[in-house]
N, C-alpha and C positions, 0 to 999 in steps of 0.2 A: 538385799543384794547388791549392796552400792554402785555405778560408774566405773568402766576401765575406761580410762584415758591410752593409749598408742597416737605417740608421732612425733613423727623425722622431718631431719633437720638437715639440711645441706647451708654448712658451712659457711658461703662463695671460695670467697680467693680471701678472707680472713686473715691475720696475721696467725702464727702457730697458737704463739705467745698466751694471745686472746681466744683464741680455742682450744688451749686447757680451762682458764679461766676461766668459760665459759659454761666445759666442763662440771671444774670445784664448783659452781655454783647452783647450776640443775642439783649435783647435789647432796646437801647442804637443803636442796627444795624435797626431798624428798625418795628423784625420780631416780628409776632407774635406769640405767646407761646397758643394753643392749647384747651382751658381745657376737651373740648369736649373728645378731640383719646392723652392719654400716648403722649411724644418724641414726637409732630408734631409741628413742625412750620410752620409752613405761610408769603410769601410777596409777594405785585406785583412789578414790573416793569412799565415803565413807553413807551408809544407808541416808536414804533421806535428805541427798546431794541433791537436789538439781542437775537438767546441763545448762540450761542458763548457764547458775550458778558456775558449777565447771568444766563451763568454755570461761569463763573472769575470769577463775583465778591461773588455769591455762597462760589466758594471756597480759596477768597478769606478773608468773613466774615467767615468761620470757622476753618479757618487759625491760626489767626489775635482772636477770642476767643478760640478755646483749647491755646496757649498761651498762652493768656492772664492769662490763669486759671489753670496755668497751667499738665493741663489732662490727660492723658498717652497716655489714646488710648479710641475711637472711631468706630464706627459704623455707616453707614447714606447711605439710597434710596434718594435719588433729582424725581422728575415731575416736567415738564415745560406743560403749556398749556393755549394758549392764554383763552379756556374756564374757568369760578370760579367754583371755588373748593367748591366740597359741604360735606359739611361734618355735624355730630346729631349722636342722638342717631334714628334707625329705628323697 
């Protein structure tokens, strides 16, 4: 079982068009935006990918998307686990 990643991103006070580019770039990198939870993204890593490598990939993905969209500042939280990510309305 590979790692599952969940990140919550606050795009702060960036321009709407720049945020839209960021979303497109994240989707191009195979991240999925959860419709049920605002500004929250998920992806999974293949079995054998270490936590350190997954964190490196996440950091690279975020930095590349941020640069391409020309966002000024963002804030995020990351969670990695082998367990499935649970979300929805409760």
